[in-house]
C-alpha positions in Angstrom: 35.7 36.8 40.8 36.7 33.3 42.0 37.4 32.2 38.4 39.6 35.2 37.7 41.6 34.5 40.8 42.1 30.8 39.8 43.1 31.9 36.3 45.9 34.2 37.6 46.9 31.6 40.1 47.5 29.2 37.2 49.7 31.7 35.5 51.8 32.2 38.6 52.1 28.5 39.6 51.8 26.6 36.3 54.0 23.6 37.4 51.9 23.1 40.5 48.7 23.1 38.4 50.2 20.7 35.9 51.6 18.5 38.7 54.8 18.0 36.7 56.8 15.2 38.3 60.6 15.3 38.7 62.8 13.1 36.7 63.9 11.2 39.8 60.3 10.5 40.8 59.5 9.1 37.4 62.6 7.0 37.1 62.1 5.7 40.6 58.7 4.5 39.7 59.9 2.8 36.5 62.7 1.0 38.3 60.5 -0.1 41.0 58.0 -1.8 38.6 60.8 -3.2 36.4 62.9 -4.6 39.2 59.9 -6.3 40.6 59.3 -8.0 37.3 63.0 -9.0 36.9 63.1 -10.4 40.4 60.3 -12.7 39.5 61.8 -13.6 36.1 65.5 -13.7 36.7 66.1 -15.9 33.5 64.9 -13.8 30.5 65.1 -16.8 28.2 63.0 -19.1 30.3 59.6 -20.1 28.7 56.5 -18.5 30.1 53.7 -20.7 31.4 50.1 -19.4 31.4 47.9 -22.4 30.9 50.6 -23.7 28.5 54.3 -23.3 27.9 55.3 -20.5 25.5 58.7 -19.2 24.5 59.7 -15.9 26.1 59.8 -14.0 22.8 56.0 -14.2 22.5 54.2 -10.9 21.9 53.4 -10.2 25.5 57.1 -10.4 26.4 58.0 -8.5 23.2 56.0 -5.5 24.4 57.7 -5.6 27.8 61.1 -5.5 26.1 60.0 -2.5 24.0 59.5 -0.7 27.2 62.7 -2.0 28.8 64.7 -1.0 25.7 63.4 2.6 26.2 64.3 2.5 29.9 67.7 1.0 29.3 68.6 3.8 26.9 67.3 6.4 29.4 69.4 5.0 32.2 72.5 5.5 29.9 71.5 9.1 29.1 71.0 10.1 32.8 74.3 8.5 33.7 73.0 5.6 35.8 75.7 3.2 34.6 74.7 0.4 37.0 71.1 0.1 35.9 72.1 0.6 32.3 74.5 -2.4 32.6 71.9 -4.5 34.4 69.1 -3.9 32.0 71.2 -4.2 28.9 72.5 -7.5 30.1 69.0 -8.7 30.7 67.9 -7.8 27.2 71.1 -9.3 25.7 70.5 -12.6 27.4 66.9 -12.6 26.2 67.9 -12.0 22.6 70.7 -14.6 22.5 68.4 -17.2 24.2 66.2 -16.9 21.1 69.1 -16.4 18.5 67.6 -13.0 17.8 64.9 -14.8 15.8 61.1 -14.2 15.6 59.0 -16.6 17.5 58.2 -19.6 15.1 61.1 -18.7 12.8 61.7 -16.4 9.8 58.8 -17.9 7.8 56.1 -16.7 10.2 53.4 -14.4 9.0 51.9 -13.8 12.4 52.7 -10.2 13.6 52.6 -11.5 17.2 55.6 -13.6 16.3 57.8 -10.8 15.1 56.9 -8.2 17.7 60.1 -9.2 19.6 62.1 -7.9 16.6 61.4 -4.3 17.7 63.9 -4.9 20.5 66.3 -6.9 18.5 66.6 -3.9 16.1 66.9 -1.5 19.0 69.7 -3.6 20.5 71.6 -3.4 17.3 71.5 0.4 17.3 72.1 0.8 21.0 75.5 1.7 22.6 76.9 -1.0 24.8 77.7 -0.3 28.5 81.1 1.1 29.0 82.1 -1.4 31.7 81.1 -4.8 33.0 80.2 -7.7 30.7 82.0 -7.8 27.3 79.5 -8.4 24.5 80.5 -10.0 21.2 80.4 -7.1 18.8 81.4 -9.3 15.9 78.0 -10.9 16.1 76.0 -7.7 16.2 74.6 -8.3 12.7 73.1 -11.6 14.0 70.7 -9.3 16.0 69.3 -8.2 12.7 69.6 -11.0 10.1 66.7 -13.2 11.1 64.3 -10.2 11.3 65.4 -9.0 7.9 64.8 -12.5 6.5 61.3 -12.5 8.1 60.4 -9.1 6.6 61.9 -10.0 3.2 59.7 -13.1 3.3 56.7 -11.0 4.0 57.5 -8.7 1.1 58.0 -11.7 -1.2 55.0 -13.6 0.1 52.9 -15.3 -2.6 49.2 -14.3 -2.9 47.0 -15.9 -0.3 43.3 -15.3 -0.8 41.5 -13.4 2.0 38.1 -11.7 2.3 37.4 -8.0 2.7 34.0 -6.4 2.2 32.5 -9.6 1.0 35.0 -9.9 -1.8 37.9 -12.4 -2.1 41.2 -10.7 -2.7 44.8 -11.6 -3.1 47.6 -9.2 -2.2 50.3 -11.4 -0.7 50.8 -10.7 3.0 49.0 -7.3 2.9 45.9 -8.8 4.5 47.8 -10.5 7.4 46.9 -7.9 10.0 43.3 -8.8 10.5 43.1 -7.4 14.0 44.3 -4.0 15.1 46.7 -5.3 17.8 48.9 -6.6 14.9 49.6 -3.0 13.8 51.6 -2.4 17.0 53.2 -5.8 16.8 54.3 -5.4 13.2 54.4 -1.9 11.8 57.3 -0.6 14.0 59.4 -3.5 12.9 59.2 -2.4 9.3 59.9 1.2 10.2 62.8 0.3 12.4 64.3 -2.0 9.8 64.0 0.8 7.2 65.8 3.2 9.6 68.6 0.8 10.2 69.0 0.0 6.5 68.9 3.7 5.6 71.5 4.6 8.2 73.8 1.8 7.1 73.7 2.8 3.4 71.0 0.7 1.9 69.6 2.7 -1.0 66.5 0.5 -1.1 65.6 0.9 2.6 62.1 2.3 1.7 60.9 -1.2 0.6 60.3 -1.8 4.3 58.3 1.3 4.9 56.3 0.7 1.7 55.4 -2.8 2.8 54.5 -1.6 6.3 52.2 1.1 4.8 50.5 -1.5 2.5 49.7 -3.7 5.4 48.6 -0.8 7.6 46.4 0.6 4.9 44.8 -2.7 4.2 43.8 -3.1 7.8 42.7 0.5 8.0 40.6 0.5 4.8 39.8 -3.0 3.7 39.8 -5.7 6.4 36.2 -6.1 7.5 35.3 -3.2 5.3 38.0 -1.1 7.1 38.7 -1.3 10.8 39.2 2.5 11.2 36.1 4.6 11.6 37.2 8.0 10.4 33.9 9.5 11.7 34.9 8.7 15.3 38.7 8.5 14.6 38.8 5.2 16.5 39.3 1.6 15.6 37.2 -1.5 15.8 39.3 -4.4 17.1 38.5 -6.8 14.2 35.7 -7.5 11.7 33.6 -9.1 14.5 33.1 -5.6 16.1 32.2 -3.7 13.0 28.6 -2.4 13.1 25.9 -3.7 13.4 27.8 -4.9 16.6 27.4 -2.4 19.4 28.0 -1.9 23.1 25.1 -2.2 25.5 24.4 1.5 25.3 24.1 1.3 21.5 27.5 2.9 20.7 30.2 1.3 18.6 32.7 -0.9 20.4 36.0 0.7 20.7 38.3 -1.3 23.0 40.8 0.9 24.9 43.9 -1.2 24.6 43.3 -2.1 21.0 43.2 1.6 20.1 46.2 2.0 22.3 48.1 -0.5 20.3 47.4 1.4 17.1 48.2 4.8 18.7 51.5 3.6 19.9 52.3 2.0 16.6 51.8 5.3 14.8 54.1 7.0 17.2 56.8 4.3 16.9 56.6 4.3 13.1 56.9 8.1 12.9 59.7 8.2 15.5 61.8 5.7 13.4 61.8 8.2 10.6 63.1 11.1 12.7 66.8 11.8 13.4 67.6 14.1 16.3 69.7 17.1 15.3 72.4 16.3 17.8 72.4 12.5 17.3 75.7 11.1 16.2 76.8 8.1 14.2 77.0 5.2 14.5 74.2 4.8 17.0 72.1 7.9 16.3 70.6 7.8 19.8 68.6 10.9 20.7 70.1 13.0 23.5 68.0 14.3 26.4 66.6 17.7 25.8 66.5 17.5 22.0 64.2 20.0 20.4 64.9 19.6 16.7 64.6 16.6 14.3 64.9 16.0 10.6 63.0 13.3 8.7 65.3 10.8 7.0 62.8 10.7 4.1 62.5 6.9 4.3 58.7 6.9 4.5 56.6 8.9 2.2 53.6 8.1 4.3 54.8 9.9 7.4 52.2 12.6 6.9 49.5 10.0 6.5 50.4 8.4 9.9 50.5 11.8 11.5 47.0 12.6 10.2 45.6 9.5 11.8 47.6 10.1 14.9 46.3 13.6 15.3 42.7 12.6 14.7 43.0 9.8 17.2 44.5 12.1 19.8 41.5 14.5 19.6 39.1 11.6 19.8 40.9 10.0 22.8 41.0 13.2 24.7 37.2 13.3 24.6 37.0 9.8 26.0 39.1 10.4 29.1 37.6 9.8 32.6 37.5 12.5 35.2 40.0 10.5 37.3 42.5 10.8 34.3 42.3 7.2 33.3 40.4 5.6 30.3 37.8 2.9 30.5 38.2 -0.4 28.8 35.3 0.6 26.6 35.9 4.1 25.1 32.3 4.9 24.2 30.4 3.0 26.9 31.6 4.0 30.4 29.1 1.7 32.0 30.2 -1.5 30.2 32.8 -2.8 32.6 33.6 0.8 33.5 36.6 1.6 35.6 40.2 2.7 35.4 42.6 0.6 33.4 46.3 0.9 33.2 47.5 -0.5 29.8 45.3 1.6 27.6 45.9 4.7 29.7 49.7 4.2 29.5 49.7 3.8 25.8 47.6 6.9 25.3 49.8 9.0 27.5 52.9 7.6 25.9 51.6 8.8 22.5 50.5 12.2 23.8 53.8 12.9 25.5 55.7 12.1 22.3 53.4 14.4 20.4 53.9 17.3 22.7 57.7 16.8 22.7 57.8 16.8 18.9 55.6 19.8 18.6 52.6 18.1 17.1 50.4 18.7 20.1 49.9 22.0 22.1 51.5 22.0 25.5 48.7 24.1 27.0 46.1 21.4 26.3 48.1 18.2 26.8 50.7 18.8 29.5 48.0 18.7 32.2 46.5 15.6 30.7 49.9 13.9 30.6 51.1 14.8 34.1 47.8 14.2 35.8 47.4 10.8 34.2 50.9 9.8 35.1 50.4 10.9 38.7 47.1 8.9 38.8 48.8 5.7 37.5 51.7 5.9 40.0 49.4 6.7 43.0 46.6 4.3 42.2 48.2 1.4 40.2 51.8 1.0 41.4 52.1 -1.0 44.6 54.9 -0.5 47.0 56.7 -3.6 45.8 56.4 -2.7 42.1 53.3 -4.7 41.2 51.0 -2.9 38.8 47.2 -3.0 39.5 44.2 -2.2 37.4 45.5 -4.1 34.4 43.1 -5.8 32.1 44.4 -9.3 31.2 44.6 -10.6 27.6 41.5 -10.5 25.4 40.0 -8.5 22.7 37.1 -6.6 24.1 35.9 -4.9 27.3 34.3 -8.0 28.9 37.5 -10.1 28.8 39.6 -10.7 31.9 37.2 -8.9 34.2 37.1 -7.7 36.8 40.0 -5.3 36.6 41.0 -4.3 40.1 43.9 -2.9 42.2 45.0 -6.3 43.5 44.1 -8.7 40.7 47.0 -10.2 38.8 46.4 -10.3 35.0 47.1 -13.6 33.2 50.4 -12.1 31.8 52.3 -9.7 33.9 54.6 -8.3 31.2 52.9 -6.3 28.4 51.2 -3.7 30.7 54.6 -3.2 32.3 56.0 -2.5 28.9 53.3 0.1 28.2 54.1 1.7 31.6 57.8 1.8 30.8 57.2 3.4 27.4 55.0 6.0 28.9 57.3 6.9 31.8 60.5 7.1 29.7 58.7 9.4 27.2 57.6 11.6 30.1 61.2 11.9 31.3 62.3 13.0 27.9 59.5 15.6 27.9 60.5 16.9 31.3 64.1 17.3 30.1 63.0 19.3 27.1 
């Protein structure tokens, strides 16, 4: 009788059961975390220093700006002109400080180096603020040119021998992504470049999506014998973690954030191929509340990405903790077990996108999304905007431990980027 009562209670009060946040609550949390970071880093072009000096377009900062790009566009859509201007200016100063160029130049083949290009391409397509600073529109193509040169170099790269499955192979740069983090750093750049070129009339725009797929497929099926385990629908971080390597409990080692990187990359690659029904030229920015999209047809592997995305989604749902977070080790809850923000945010970002686009059922995933968001805000976000329970840099569960509420990770930017991506996607979902 009690179960029947609870069932009908859920039908009557679904929003309460789902703990759906309000738009204002989510935006407030995003601004709190972001403004805390900007207050500590007022000059976006200033080099970072964690043990050694690095330029501020390194991958960790690139991931942060992915999130800030999403938040900046959201501020425009909800009519918050002041924040839109502030955040746009911060991104613009960052891009110009680096001449809109990948770290280590256009000849780099390291995906970490061109992660920053995701935001460069976003900035090119993004409407400028209507008031305040006057930006040099005549130099807009400069936001794109170095990244295009970098990708063209990757497409034209000469064969460089690499090993897969015990065999030496040569396929140009296809084997460059030897670790799964690289998929998030690199794949969306190819997809976003294809989108931009397609929308500006380039009849050969698909060369970028084809190259992105070739690199993804090589990592998926060949590097280390294939870093994707279709049986579990999860990824080993690199060849060092392919069996016979196991976690202490004998299970395969599936690192949370590593799988989060792949999951987010699949979402971002697919999203670049979709044009909202009510989007308008020249920016083609998606309005709030959109419910229909069309595929621009620039990536014939869209369905392949979606297949992997859906398989991963189902697998990830099975790994979630009772407190709505994910462990750093997806299949060994006792190996440095505990809540962790960055992986959790990436998973919820991907699930929210899937629900919004009709690929995931609301009945199953809305509770997961809203409860996890509520948990992240209540248990990770400090009153000053600092984010706790973030695993620092590394490549497996034991790295950068312990992960606690008060401990600062070595880099304070990439987890914030994940949090911003997650929250902005939830606001779009709420508005739908």
